[in-house]
C-alpha positions, 0 to 999 in steps of 0.5 A: 499500500505505501508504494502505491500511495508513492508512485500514485504521489510520483505521477501526480506531481510529475504531471503538475511540473510538466504541464507548464513547461509543455504548454510554456514550449507550445505558446513559445513555438508559434506566436513569432513565426505564426504571426509573421508568416500571416502579415506577410502572406497579407502584405502580398495580397496588398500589393497585388490590391495596388498593382490593379488599382495602378498605384503602383508599377509592375517592376516595384510590384515584383520587387515587393514579391522577391522581398516579402518571398523571402522572408515568407521562406524565412518564418517557415524554415522557423516554424519547422525549427520550433515544431521539431525542436521546442515543446517537444524538446522540453518536455523531454528535458523536464522528463528527465530532469525529473526520472533523475530527481525520483532516481535518486529520492528513491536510491536515497531512501533505500539507502537510509531508510527501512523500506521493509518495515511494517507498519507500527500501531501505537500499541505495537510500538508500546509492546516493544518499548516494554519488551526492551524495558524487561530485556535490558541487560543486569548492571554486571553484564551492561560494565562487561561491554561498556567501552573502557574510557581512556585514562586521563594524565595523572600527575605523580604526586595526585597518583601517590595520595589517590593511592594511599586513601585506597589503603586507608579505605581498605584498612578501615571500610567502615569510615562514610568520609573515605568511602564518599572520598574515593568514590569521588576521585576514582569518578575523577579518574575516569574509574567509573567501576570503582567508584561506583563500588566505592558509593556502593558501600557507602549506601550499605553503610548507611542502609535506611539513612542513605540521603536521596543524594547519596542514593542519586549518586550511586545511580548515576556512577551505575550509569556511567559504568555501565556506558549510560545504560540505566540498567534495572539495578541502577533503575532500583537504587533511583526509585530508592532515592525518589521514594525519600525525595519525590522532587530531587531534580537530579533523580526525576531528570535520570528517571525522563532519560530512563524512560527515553531509553525504552522509547517512552517520550510520552513519559518522559516528557511530562518530567522533563517538562517540569523541570524546566518550567521548575529551573532554576535555569543554571541548573545542569540539567537544564541545557540538555532539557531545553535542547531537546524539549521541542522535539520530545514534546513532537514525539510525546503527540504535544507538537503545539508546546512551547517552552518557557523562556529563560527567567531573566536575572543578574548579567555578568557585570552586575554579579561582579559588582556584587561580590565587591560590595557590603554585605548592606549594599549587596542586600539592598540590590537583591531587594532591589531586583526581587522590587523590579519583579515585582513590579513586572508581574503585576504590570505584565503577568508572567509564569508561574516560576516567576512567581514562585521566584518572586516568594522565595526572594521575599523570603529570602531578604526578610519580608516575609509578611509580604511573601504571604500576601503574593502566595495569596494573590498567587492563588486567585491569579492560578485558580483555574490552571492546577499546574501552575498552581502546584509551582508556586505552592511548592515555592511556598512550601519550601519558604516555610509559608504554607502548613 
């Protein structure tokens, strides 16, 4: 069916392209020569009429007949040339060009496309995604197949210190600070498996007291050691982190990545969309999300989604100037920026992320009472938008304005 549709479309497009070329060729072949020929014949008849009326002499009539006759022969010759090389030649050229274009398109599709692949309804695609999800390799299998990164050049003194750290941790394996330090330095050296092992020992040591951040770090190290694959083992650690802190941004970013790896953009999009809307713009996960969110929205069936614009912040000069300020002046500058944000929201409105930022900033500068007033106003403004209100409510909760 696919090839029948392609062939029909090709024929229709080819005829649509060729038709004006053929019409133009026919229109251009006739007027110049045919019109001249009619004019010359009229001139011959006019010469005969003038001769009969005695307007011109016989010798003048003979001279005019000869001159007009040469023009008639020339017009006949031009008409013959147009008939053999005009429309037909252009039509053949058009056909040849179209054939080359279609042949090139077919060759490109056969090389880059998948002509033998069956149609995949959404239910079938979901089933294949589930099958891929269930057939993921274990952590050990993924690490065994992962490419080995090239080890960086390490100064001798640093290598000596790392070796001393390894020996110290081996002598005191229950030292959480030593394990955390070893995991960090093994990661810097590119020894992801060793870093993962040290972090795993730290998690085992802490047990139920392990923080969400420590669990997320272990999951990230497992992913790195597995060559970027989120294995069932890494997913289990990630799930533990999200149970401890459902709002942990890095854990949610990795959760979206897990859905992408298993061909479920419909599940990844809402996770990454929320992270992008929450910010902050300088968070390390924002740049890759912003680069992919438009395509991800299209794949998730939401082609009309428009990502939020980056939230404005102080420029580099303002930040540099703030470093040289006294604490009082710096506080005054921050208060001025908060006032500008509040004035703009009052006059022009804004996104829920900007309202959340205003509430958080007011609490930071010690104006919690006014922050409560803004929170009350935001509840009215976003009452009909539950998702937007949740963003502002989260900021109010973190600021201690809600119970």
